Backbone as a chain_set.jsonl record, in Angstrom:
{"seq": "XXXXXXXXXXXXXXXXXXXXXXXXXXXXXXXXXXXXXXXXXXXXXXXXXXXXXXXXXXXXXXXXXXXXXXXXXXXXXXXXXXXXXXXXXXXXXXXXXXXXXXXXXXXXXXXXXXXXXXXXXXXXXXXXXXXXXXXXXXXXXXXXXXXXXXXXXXXXXXXXXXXXXXXXXXXXXXXXXXXXXXXXXXXXXXXXX", "coords": {"N": [[-3.365, 21.336, -4.766], [-3.292, 18.355, -6.605], [-0.618, 16.148, -7.281], [0.244, 14.12, -9.961], [1.787, 11.028, -10.353], [4.142, 8.93, -12.12], [5.14, 5.521, -12.732], [7.986, 4.665, -10.87], [8.695, 7.282, -10.276], [9.729, 9.729, -7.827], [8.956, 11.738, -4.997], [9.117, 14.548, -2.81], [7.487, 14.398, 0.255], [7.058, 15.64, 2.809], [8.67, 17.913, 2.703], [7.72, 19.477, 0.569], [5.173, 19.753, 1.441], [4.86, 21.185, 4.104], [3.24, 21.113, 6.462], [2.357, 18.536, 6.641], [1.794, 15.851, 8.61], [0.237, 13.756, 9.402], [-0.697, 11.244, 7.379], [-3.013, 9.89, 5.071], [-3.087, 6.964, 3.363], [-4.668, 6.168, 0.648], [-6.154, 3.525, -1.086], [-7.406, 2.197, -4.097], [-9.486, 0.344, -6.43], [-10.88, -1.393, -9.271], [-12.673, -4.217, -10.57], [-12.359, -6.089, -13.559], [-14.859, -7.083, -15.964], [-15.795, -10.214, -15.116], [-16.404, -13.62, -14.957], [-15.966, -15.621, -12.987], [-17.216, -16.685, -10.821], [-16.513, -16.002, -8.253], [-16.177, -13.381, -5.887], [-13.893, -10.58, -5.845], [-11.41, -10.097, -3.435], [-9.419, -7.79, -2.423], [-6.515, -6.875, -0.627], [-4.956, -4.443, 1.324], [-1.698, -3.806, 2.601], [0.886, -2.875, 4.929], [4.346, -2.729, 5.222], [6.738, -2.229, 7.597], [9.928, -1.183, 7.386], [13.265, -1.901, 8.265], [16.708, -0.653, 8.363], [18.0, -2.528, 6.745], [16.137, -3.121, 4.865], [14.197, -4.918, 5.572], [11.363, -6.275, 7.333], [10.888, -7.044, 10.784], [9.163, -8.482, 12.417], [5.794, -9.248, 13.562], [4.98, -6.774, 14.557], [5.892, -5.041, 12.674], [4.304, -5.342, 10.5], [1.416, -4.506, 8.986], [-1.891, -5.264, 8.478], [-5.079, -6.768, 7.533], [-5.474, -8.549, 9.678], [-3.888, -7.567, 11.664], [-4.133, -4.673, 12.721], [-2.656, -2.448, 13.571], [0.63, -1.017, 13.787], [3.526, -1.805, 15.846], [3.943, 0.465, 17.608], [1.708, 1.907, 17.024], [1.827, 3.891, 15.078], [1.304, 3.396, 12.422], [-1.634, 2.507, 10.84], [-4.161, 0.332, 9.782], [-7.324, 0.828, 8.377], [-9.325, -1.042, 8.124], [-10.72, -4.043, 6.657], [-11.943, -4.252, 3.378], [-14.041, -6.245, 1.755], [-15.104, -6.423, -0.803], [-14.592, -4.282, -2.558], [-16.397, -2.662, -3.774], [-18.016, 0.302, -5.047], [-17.099, 3.846, -5.264], [-14.031, 5.753, -4.922], [-11.665, 5.434, -2.174], [-10.848, 2.079, -1.497], [-9.558, 0.73, 0.542], [-7.747, 1.95, 3.386], [-4.715, 3.177, 4.785], [-3.379, 4.633, 7.571], [-0.819, 6.904, 8.401], [1.157, 8.214, 10.86], [3.499, 10.32, 10.475], [5.341, 11.607, 12.161], [5.472, 9.937, 14.327], [6.471, 7.49, 13.557], [8.757, 4.982, 14.363], [12.267, 5.74, 14.816], [14.029, 3.762, 13.868], [12.773, 2.67, 11.717], [13.011, 2.805, 8.325], [11.748, 2.738, 5.839], [8.435, 2.415, 4.474], [6.635, 0.008, 3.064], [3.954, -0.153, 0.858], [1.434, -2.297, -0.053], [-0.668, -4.408, -2.156], [-2.661, -7.285, -2.164], [-4.295, -10.164, -3.639], [-6.767, -11.878, -2.082], [-6.877, -15.35, -1.566], [-6.185, -15.848, -4.226], [-5.045, -17.843, -5.922], [-6.679, -20.121, -5.518], [-9.089, -19.115, -6.415], [-8.552, -18.507, -9.016], [-7.665, -15.938, -9.798], [-6.105, -12.783, -10.726], [-3.964, -9.858, -11.074], [-4.281, -9.018, -13.658], [-6.946, -8.95, -14.065], [-7.813, -6.768, -12.74], [-8.605, -3.348, -12.649], [-8.138, 0.239, -13.012], [-6.618, 0.76, -10.712], [-5.259, 2.526, -7.96], [-3.201, 4.657, -5.893], [-3.308, 7.089, -3.369], [-2.223, 9.971, -1.585], [-3.373, 11.598, 1.2], [-3.622, 14.495, 3.142], [-4.369, 14.128, 6.379], [-5.225, 16.045, 8.213], [-6.029, 18.35, 6.767], [-7.571, 17.25, 4.819], [-6.887, 17.326, 2.168], [-5.942, 16.088, -0.994], [-2.725, 15.11, -1.737], [-0.987, 13.747, -3.49], [-1.134, 11.424, -6.275], [-1.039, 8.19, -7.684], [-1.609, 6.356, -10.437], [-1.913, 3.03, -11.3], [-2.14, 1.789, -13.827], [-2.426, -0.654, -16.502], [-0.606, -2.794, -16.463], [-0.305, -5.419, -15.642], [-0.522, -9.054, -15.465], [-0.369, -12.027, -14.688], [0.199, -11.608, -12.023], [-0.297, -11.71, -8.457], [0.075, -10.118, -6.352], [1.084, -6.816, -5.494], [3.59, -4.409, -5.054], [2.833, -1.3, -4.305], [3.748, 1.31, -3.587], [6.36, 3.119, -1.839], [7.012, 4.769, 1.209], [9.616, 6.761, 2.376], [12.385, 7.669, 4.483], [14.317, 10.64, 4.243], [16.82, 12.15, 5.417], [15.497, 14.445, 7.641], [13.075, 14.462, 6.459], [10.213, 13.006, 4.719], [9.775, 10.958, 1.863], [8.089, 9.899, -1.179], [7.784, 7.08, -3.231], [6.725, 5.891, -6.311], [6.112, 2.636, -7.054], [4.92, 0.099, -8.22], [5.391, -2.712, -8.698], [4.989, -6.041, -9.571], [4.195, -9.301, -8.169], [4.14, -12.848, -8.337], [2.529, -15.355, -6.413], [1.283, -14.182, -4.286], [0.485, -13.03, -0.946], [2.386, -14.493, 0.492], [4.695, -14.356, -1.151], [5.238, -11.598, -1.001], [5.732, -11.314, 1.765], [8.024, -12.921, 2.0], [9.761, -11.405, 0.388], [10.03, -9.149, 1.973], [11.217, -10.159, 4.25], [9.738, -11.638, 6.118], [8.079, -14.484, 7.613], [5.261, -15.81, 6.365], [3.67, -17.715, 7.471]], "CA": [[-3.342, 20.716, -6.086], [-2.777, 16.994, -6.6], [0.454, 15.826, -8.211], [0.117, 12.762, -10.487], [3.09, 10.408, -10.549], [4.294, 7.765, -12.979], [5.943, 4.454, -12.141], [9.387, 4.978, -10.647], [8.911, 8.658, -9.822], [9.849, 10.016, -6.402], [8.577, 13.113, -4.677], [9.139, 14.933, -1.399], [6.164, 14.497, 0.879], [6.995, 16.611, 3.898], [9.343, 19.176, 2.364], [6.817, 20.27, -0.279], [3.935, 19.906, 2.22], [5.453, 21.303, 5.437], [2.322, 20.798, 7.558], [1.926, 17.138, 6.567], [2.311, 14.991, 9.667], [-0.605, 12.557, 9.396], [-1.061, 10.944, 5.995], [-3.891, 8.77, 4.753], [-2.73, 6.305, 2.112], [-5.902, 5.591, 0.141], [-5.963, 2.6, -2.202], [-8.67, 1.839, -4.731], [-9.401, -0.523, -7.6], [-12.097, -1.997, -9.815], [-12.382, -5.487, -11.242], [-12.891, -6.186, -14.917], [-15.967, -8.037, -16.085], [-15.185, -11.518, -14.892], [-17.464, -14.53, -14.523], [-15.346, -16.776, -12.35], [-18.04, -17.18, -9.74], [-16.033, -15.542, -6.953], [-15.886, -11.954, -5.806], [-12.496, -10.256, -5.598], [-11.106, -9.501, -2.14], [-8.066, -7.256, -2.427], [-6.108, -6.488, 0.716], [-3.813, -3.549, 1.465], [-0.799, -4.109, 3.713], [2.051, -2.005, 5.087], [5.521, -3.365, 5.804], [7.649, -1.249, 8.173], [11.217, -1.769, 7.03], [14.461, -1.426, 8.948], [17.779, -0.191, 7.469], [18.35, -3.597, 5.805], [15.023, -3.328, 3.936], [13.38, -6.044, 6.036], [10.534, -6.198, 8.528], [11.462, -7.973, 11.763], [8.15, -9.275, 13.113], [4.398, -8.845, 13.359], [4.846, -5.349, 14.87], [6.296, -4.311, 11.468], [3.437, -5.798, 9.414], [0.066, -4.02, 9.239], [-2.821, -5.828, 7.5], [-6.426, -6.959, 8.066], [-5.46, -9.295, 10.943], [-3.038, -6.832, 12.601], [-4.502, -3.357, 12.206], [-1.745, -1.379, 13.996], [2.036, -1.351, 13.99], [3.9, -1.957, 17.253], [3.724, 1.671, 18.424], [0.461, 2.529, 16.6], [2.037, 4.986, 14.123], [0.731, 2.975, 11.141], [-2.899, 1.855, 11.168], [-5.075, -0.089, 8.712], [-8.663, 1.215, 8.846], [-10.256, -2.17, 8.064], [-10.793, -4.835, 5.43], [-13.087, -4.131, 2.48], [-13.99, -7.545, 1.081], [-15.691, -6.433, -2.15], [-14.064, -3.223, -3.415], [-17.495, -1.97, -4.451], [-18.158, 1.737, -4.825], [-16.051, 4.736, -5.737], [-13.124, 6.257, -3.895], [-10.723, 4.498, -1.564], [-11.391, 0.804, -1.053], [-8.937, 0.52, 1.841], [-6.874, 3.049, 3.772], [-3.703, 3.0, 5.818], [-3.014, 5.937, 8.125], [0.561, 6.954, 8.876], [1.562, 9.402, 11.602], [4.909, 10.386, 10.086], [6.154, 12.034, 13.309], [5.535, 8.88, 15.342], [7.113, 6.272, 13.053], [10.016, 4.823, 15.108], [13.437, 6.145, 14.035], [14.697, 2.619, 13.233], [12.035, 2.321, 10.491], [13.528, 3.65, 7.248], [10.804, 2.725, 4.722], [7.156, 1.739, 4.666], [6.161, -0.532, 1.793], [2.494, -0.275, 0.766], [1.191, -3.371, -1.017], [-2.02, -4.948, -2.287], [-2.695, -8.682, -2.592], [-5.624, -10.732, -3.895], [-7.023, -12.964, -1.136], [-7.212, -16.653, -2.179], [-6.085, -15.666, -5.678], [-4.792, -19.098, -6.634], [-7.878, -20.975, -5.429], [-10.174, -18.486, -7.172], [-8.126, -18.259, -10.398], [-7.678, -14.485, -9.996], [-4.814, -12.103, -10.793], [-4.082, -8.416, -11.299], [-4.714, -8.777, -15.036], [-8.401, -8.785, -13.992], [-8.05, -5.581, -11.913], [-8.39, -2.112, -13.407], [-8.294, 1.525, -12.308], [-5.975, 0.72, -9.4], [-4.537, 3.753, -7.649], [-2.875, 5.022, -4.521], [-3.258, 8.533, -3.195], [-1.847, 10.421, -0.252], [-4.226, 12.682, 1.64], [-3.281, 15.097, 4.42], [-5.513, 13.825, 7.24], [-5.69, 17.239, 8.924], [-6.706, 19.288, 5.854], [-8.355, 16.421, 3.895], [-6.458, 17.642, 0.805], [-5.136, 15.081, -1.683], [-1.394, 15.641, -2.012], [-0.479, 13.108, -4.705], [-1.868, 10.257, -6.766], [-0.324, 7.331, -8.617], [-2.481, 5.379, -11.094], [-1.043, 1.912, -11.657], [-2.207, 1.352, -15.219], [-2.892, -2.019, -16.778], [0.614, -3.511, -16.842], [-0.184, -6.699, -14.951], [-1.237, -10.185, -16.056], [-0.505, -13.173, -13.784], [0.599, -11.25, -10.67], [-1.333, -11.789, -7.428], [0.468, -9.15, -5.323], [1.773, -5.657, -6.074], [4.134, -3.341, -4.21], [2.296, -0.092, -4.922], [4.625, 2.457, -3.351], [7.06, 3.151, -0.564], [7.337, 6.02, 1.871], [10.94, 6.547, 2.955], [13.032, 8.807, 5.123], [15.451, 11.299, 3.61], [17.15, 13.098, 6.474], [14.354, 14.688, 8.519], [11.869, 14.488, 5.638], [9.681, 11.778, 4.132], [9.541, 10.983, 0.421], [7.174, 8.898, -1.727], [8.211, 6.504, -4.503], [5.755, 5.058, -7.02], [6.835, 1.403, -7.39], [4.173, -0.662, -9.219], [6.114, -3.945, -8.999], [4.126, -7.19, -9.336], [4.728, -10.584, -7.723], [3.281, -14.025, -8.294], [2.689, -15.99, -5.106], [0.449, -13.501, -3.3], [1.009, -12.493, 0.306], [3.595, -15.253, 0.844], [5.808, -13.796, -1.91], [5.556, -10.285, -0.427], [6.361, -11.516, 3.074], [9.391, -13.397, 1.747], [10.5, -10.257, -0.135], [10.284, -8.21, 3.062], [11.899, -10.804, 5.359], [8.835, -12.255, 7.1], [7.497, -15.787, 7.346], [3.816, -15.585, 6.359], [2.961, -18.758, 8.206]], "C": [[-2.683, 19.343, -5.991], [-1.688, 16.834, -7.648], [0.264, 14.381, -8.644], [1.5, 12.226, -10.811], [3.001, 9.244, -11.529], [5.176, 6.747, -12.263], [7.402, 4.88, -12.052], [9.65, 6.391, -10.131], [8.961, 8.735, -8.302], [9.467, 11.466, -6.186], [8.726, 13.332, -3.173], [7.709, 14.996, -0.888], [6.13, 15.652, 1.872], [7.68, 17.93, 3.572], [8.426, 20.068, 1.528], [5.458, 20.5, 0.377], [4.329, 20.024, 3.69], [4.527, 20.971, 6.603], [1.923, 19.34, 7.61], [2.586, 16.321, 7.671], [1.519, 13.688, 9.745], [-1.123, 12.347, 7.976], [-2.028, 9.771, 5.942], [-3.445, 8.238, 3.398], [-3.994, 5.592, 1.652], [-5.617, 4.734, -1.071], [-7.321, 2.223, -2.765], [-8.44, 1.016, -5.981], [-10.801, -0.909, -8.053], [-11.7, -3.348, -10.378], [-13.038, -5.457, -12.611], [-14.092, -7.125, -14.904], [-15.371, -9.441, -16.065], [-16.251, -12.451, -14.352], [-16.882, -15.786, -13.9], [-16.129, -17.327, -11.176], [-17.606, -16.743, -8.353], [-15.861, -14.032, -6.994], [-14.389, -11.775, -5.537], [-12.37, -9.627, -4.218], [-9.647, -9.077, -2.164], [-7.75, -6.691, -1.049], [-4.866, -5.611, 0.682], [-3.012, -3.959, 2.692], [0.295, -3.049, 3.754], [3.147, -2.8, 5.776], [6.446, -2.253, 6.299], [9.048, -1.835, 8.123], [12.375, -1.081, 7.755], [15.529, -1.038, 7.911], [18.16, -1.234, 6.417], [17.233, -3.898, 4.814], [14.085, -4.448, 4.339], [12.534, -5.651, 7.237], [11.031, -7.275, 9.486], [10.432, -8.847, 12.477], [6.769, -8.697, 12.873], [4.197, -7.361, 13.657], [5.203, -4.467, 13.675], [5.409, -4.641, 10.267], [1.997, -5.429, 9.753], [-0.837, -4.518, 8.11], [-4.139, -6.119, 8.208], [-6.485, -7.746, 9.374], [-4.564, -8.668, 12.003], [-3.131, -5.363, 12.193], [-3.567, -2.222, 12.618], [-0.326, -1.896, 14.129], [2.329, -1.364, 15.491], [3.636, -0.728, 18.105], [2.471, 2.442, 17.987], [0.611, 3.643, 15.58], [1.497, 4.675, 12.73], [-0.501, 2.138, 11.457], [-3.707, 1.569, 9.905], [-6.488, 0.194, 9.201], [-9.7, 0.1, 8.705], [-10.36, -2.783, 6.685], [-12.087, -4.547, 4.671], [-13.065, -5.388, 1.617], [-14.558, -7.558, -0.326], [-15.09, -5.398, -3.075], [-15.147, -2.465, -4.158], [-17.475, -0.478, -4.133], [-16.981, 2.525, -5.353], [-15.153, 5.143, -4.571], [-12.196, 5.179, -3.369], [-11.447, 3.216, -1.158], [-10.817, 0.416, 0.309], [-8.002, 1.689, 2.11], [-5.898, 2.596, 4.852], [-3.303, 4.396, 6.268], [-1.599, 5.857, 8.686], [0.789, 8.283, 9.58], [3.073, 9.513, 11.435], [5.815, 10.776, 11.252], [6.374, 10.918, 14.305], [6.163, 7.572, 14.852], [8.47, 6.137, 13.748], [11.236, 5.127, 14.237], [14.171, 4.994, 13.35], [13.961, 2.133, 11.982], [12.427, 3.321, 9.405], [12.548, 3.777, 6.081], [9.509, 2.067, 5.169], [6.67, 1.311, 3.288], [4.647, -0.713, 1.84], [2.183, -1.245, -0.368], [-0.296, -3.705, -1.09], [-1.895, -6.388, -2.793], [-4.144, -9.088, -2.884], [-5.794, -11.946, -2.986], [-7.482, -14.218, -1.879], [-7.14, -16.607, -3.709], [-5.916, -16.984, -6.426], [-6.039, -19.974, -6.651], [-9.011, -20.434, -6.295], [-9.799, -18.211, -8.631], [-8.106, -16.772, -10.74], [-6.266, -13.916, -10.033], [-5.034, -10.624, -11.114], [-4.354, -8.049, -12.756], [-6.225, -8.538, -15.105], [-8.797, -7.577, -13.141], [-7.758, -4.35, -12.75], [-8.56, -0.9, -12.499], [-7.691, 1.516, -10.912], [-5.179, 1.998, -9.185], [-4.15, 3.787, -6.18], [-2.855, 6.539, -4.478], [-2.857, 8.827, -1.762], [-2.691, 11.647, 0.064], [-3.704, 13.191, 2.984], [-4.5, 14.927, 5.324], [-6.079, 15.084, 7.902], [-6.47, 18.195, 8.029], [-7.661, 18.586, 4.898], [-8.042, 16.738, 2.428], [-5.625, 16.496, 0.237], [-3.827, 15.727, -2.11], [-0.83, 15.066, -3.307], [-1.296, 11.883, -5.023], [-0.982, 9.506, -7.757], [-1.315, 6.294, -9.133], [-1.606, 4.272, -11.653], [-1.059, 1.533, -13.131], [-2.576, -0.115, -15.315], [-1.729, -2.941, -17.148], [0.722, -4.921, -16.285], [-0.96, -7.791, -15.67], [-1.422, -11.275, -15.006], [-0.211, -12.834, -12.323], [-0.59, -11.308, -9.711], [-1.023, -10.868, -6.252], [1.236, -8.024, -6.002], [2.302, -4.774, -4.948], [3.739, -2.05, -4.912], [3.281, 1.065, -4.804], [5.406, 2.236, -2.074], [7.173, 4.588, -0.092], [8.712, 5.793, 2.493], [11.518, 7.845, 3.495], [14.172, 9.327, 4.256], [15.847, 12.426, 4.545], [15.972, 13.221, 7.422], [13.02, 14.622, 7.77], [11.454, 13.088, 5.206], [9.467, 11.998, 2.641], [8.611, 9.84, 0.049], [7.754, 8.401, -3.032], [7.108, 5.625, -5.055], [6.491, 3.817, -7.522], [6.121, 0.62, -8.497], [4.844, -1.944, -9.651], [5.262, -5.152, -8.611], [4.878, -8.438, -8.927], [3.689, -11.659, -7.977], [3.497, -14.647, -6.92], [2.014, -15.246, -3.976], [1.187, -12.989, -2.084], [2.292, -13.191, 0.721], [4.814, -14.665, 0.139], [6.22, -12.432, -1.356], [6.246, -10.427, 0.919], [7.804, -11.994, 2.906], [10.269, -12.246, 1.277], [10.916, -9.321, 0.998], [10.814, -8.878, 4.345], [11.017, -11.443, 6.408], [8.389, -13.637, 6.646], [5.989, -15.639, 7.463], [3.048, -16.647, 7.13], [2.663, -18.258, 9.58]], "O": [[-1.634, 19.194, -5.364], [-1.817, 17.325, -8.77], [0.135, 13.498, -7.796], [2.293, 12.898, -11.47], [1.939, 8.657, -11.736], [5.871, 7.081, -11.304], [7.981, 5.383, -13.015], [10.727, 6.662, -9.6], [8.341, 7.943, -7.591], [9.63, 12.31, -7.067], [8.494, 12.427, -2.372], [6.833, 15.579, -1.527], [5.276, 16.534, 1.784], [7.302, 18.968, 4.116], [8.362, 21.277, 1.753], [4.681, 21.341, -0.076], [4.157, 19.072, 4.45], [5.018, 20.574, 7.66], [1.216, 18.933, 8.532], [3.801, 16.124, 7.662], [2.061, 12.644, 10.11], [-1.882, 13.158, 7.446], [-1.881, 8.79, 6.671], [-3.427, 8.969, 2.408], [-4.355, 4.544, 2.189], [-4.915, 5.163, -1.988], [-8.266, 1.963, -2.022], [-7.337, 0.99, -6.527], [-11.775, -0.767, -7.313], [-10.522, -3.596, -10.635], [-14.112, -4.887, -12.801], [-14.306, -7.866, -13.945], [-14.543, -9.791, -16.906], [-16.935, -12.113, -13.386], [-17.273, -16.897, -14.257], [-15.74, -18.34, -10.594], [-18.265, -17.08, -7.37], [-15.45, -13.471, -8.01], [-13.713, -12.69, -5.067], [-13.134, -8.727, -3.869], [-8.749, -9.892, -1.953], [-8.609, -6.105, -0.391], [-3.85, -5.978, 0.092], [-3.572, -4.401, 3.695], [0.592, -2.407, 2.746], [2.909, -3.463, 6.786], [6.892, -1.423, 5.506], [9.322, -2.862, 8.744], [12.445, 0.145, 7.839], [15.269, -1.093, 6.709], [18.595, -0.878, 5.321], [17.353, -4.821, 4.009], [13.262, -4.886, 3.535], [12.927, -4.813, 8.048], [11.541, -8.307, 9.049], [10.798, -9.855, 13.083], [6.598, -7.771, 12.08], [3.317, -6.741, 13.06], [4.862, -3.284, 13.654], [5.727, -4.262, 9.14], [1.42, -5.972, 10.695], [-0.591, -4.237, 6.938], [-4.303, -5.752, 9.371], [-7.462, -7.62, 10.112], [-4.483, -9.176, 13.121], [-2.312, -4.872, 11.416], [-3.67, -1.127, 12.067], [-0.093, -3.039, 14.522], [1.485, -0.983, 16.302], [3.147, -0.861, 19.227], [2.196, 3.516, 18.522], [-0.38, 4.289, 15.238], [1.259, 5.589, 11.941], [-0.436, 1.186, 12.234], [-3.909, 2.449, 9.069], [-6.827, -0.163, 10.329], [-10.843, 0.275, 9.126], [-10.119, -2.123, 5.674], [-13.179, -4.591, 5.237], [-12.144, -5.567, 0.82], [-14.51, -8.591, -0.994], [-15.076, -5.612, -4.288], [-14.849, -1.703, -5.078], [-16.982, -0.056, -3.087], [-15.996, 1.961, -5.827], [-15.47, 4.911, -3.405], [-11.967, 4.157, -4.016], [-12.518, 3.259, -0.553], [-11.521, -0.165, 1.136], [-7.523, 2.339, 1.181], [-6.21, 1.76, 5.701], [-2.933, 5.24, 5.452], [-1.226, 4.889, 9.35], [0.636, 9.348, 8.981], [3.835, 8.878, 12.164], [6.953, 10.313, 11.321], [7.352, 10.938, 15.053], [6.365, 6.649, 15.641], [9.259, 7.081, 13.73], [11.239, 4.809, 13.048], [14.864, 5.214, 12.357], [14.472, 1.275, 11.262], [12.207, 4.524, 9.543], [12.517, 4.807, 5.407], [9.485, 1.272, 6.109], [6.335, 2.148, 2.45], [4.12, -1.35, 2.753], [2.613, -1.043, -1.503], [-1.076, -3.338, -0.212], [-1.133, -6.674, -3.717], [-5.088, -8.439, -2.435], [-5.056, -12.925, -3.103], [-8.375, -14.151, -2.724], [-7.935, -17.248, -4.397], [-6.569, -17.214, -7.445], [-6.409, -20.509, -7.696], [-9.8, -21.203, -6.845], [-10.632, -17.734, -9.402], [-8.487, -16.384, -11.844], [-5.342, -14.484, -9.45], [-6.155, -10.2, -11.391], [-4.629, -6.888, -13.057], [-6.725, -7.988, -16.087], [-9.977, -7.381, -12.852], [-6.769, -4.314, -13.482], [-9.056, -1.002, -11.377], [-8.197, 2.193, -10.017], [-4.514, 2.494, -10.095], [-4.689, 3.056, -5.35], [-2.437, 7.193, -5.433], [-3.115, 8.042, -0.849], [-2.722, 12.61, -0.703], [-3.38, 12.394, 3.864], [-5.549, 15.516, 5.065], [-7.286, 15.174, 8.125], [-7.457, 18.788, 8.465], [-8.47, 19.238, 4.238], [-8.851, 16.446, 1.546], [-4.717, 15.991, 0.898], [-3.824, 16.768, -2.767], [-0.266, 15.794, -4.124], [-2.04, 11.366, -4.19], [-0.271, 10.11, -8.56], [-1.804, 5.458, -8.373], [-0.662, 4.54, -12.397], [-0.069, 1.001, -13.634], [-2.985, -0.736, -14.333], [-1.856, -3.774, -18.046], [1.762, -5.56, -16.448], [-1.922, -7.518, -16.387], [-2.524, -11.436, -14.481], [-0.359, -13.699, -11.46], [-1.724, -11.005, -10.081], [-1.766, -10.836, -5.27], [1.956, -8.255, -6.974], [1.576, -4.432, -4.014], [4.251, -1.741, -5.988], [3.608, 1.719, -5.794], [5.15, 1.294, -1.323], [7.4, 5.504, -0.883], [8.952, 4.738, 3.081], [11.196, 8.944, 3.042], [14.893, 8.557, 3.621], [15.289, 13.522, 4.484], [15.495, 12.218, 7.952], [11.957, 14.715, 8.384], [12.217, 12.127, 5.308], [9.041, 13.068, 2.208], [8.371, 8.931, 0.843], [8.178, 9.204, -3.863], [6.611, 4.729, -4.373], [7.405, 3.936, -8.338], [6.656, 0.488, -9.598], [4.875, -2.252, -10.842], [4.856, -5.278, -7.455], [6.042, -8.622, -9.283], [2.49, -11.412, -7.847], [4.563, -14.471, -6.329], [2.153, -15.634, -2.816], [2.343, -12.572, -2.161], [3.198, -12.548, 1.251], [5.861, -14.492, 0.763], [7.411, -12.139, -1.251], [7.232, -9.742, 1.189], [8.701, -11.517, 3.601], [11.409, -12.122, 1.723], [12.016, -8.77, 0.987], [10.858, -8.246, 5.4], [11.497, -11.765, 7.494], [8.33, -13.923, 5.45], [5.482, -15.369, 8.552], [1.863, -16.463, 7.408], [2.065, -18.976, 10.382]]}, "num_chains": 1, "name": "protein.A"}
């Protein structure tokens, strides 16, 4: 049975799902009717965060140009440039057992590619969601629907996975940023250049 979360809620991932070791983080969205002449290209990213809440280098940043973390425990399955169709638009796979012990959190984000140049923002995006699926059983464990709370933002921290002792937990964040990928990288301690 899928558990639906609201913004700010936290839930045990591994304690309530003892067999969960490989998680698929599925992200999806639709765009509102918009006649700006450009298609929307939304991009999922994962930031692997140390105890200080910061990523330290490219090995801690998983996105369309760097599909695997340093040890391969976090993997982006590939860029979807249109978001067309139903279901997950992009996926990030996390092998919870293999995430290095110095990584305390994994921030899952979505940005709009070339948002400023194309005049696009999350106010024009609807039905955005994140879901966690047990890769081994293909069962959806939880889902967080973002709602329509955004206007000028061009990047959103969707959720974070974080360690709690030997277990992993999930927090629904839903926090928007202006400034796209650059703003997210700055937030997480990386230079996007």
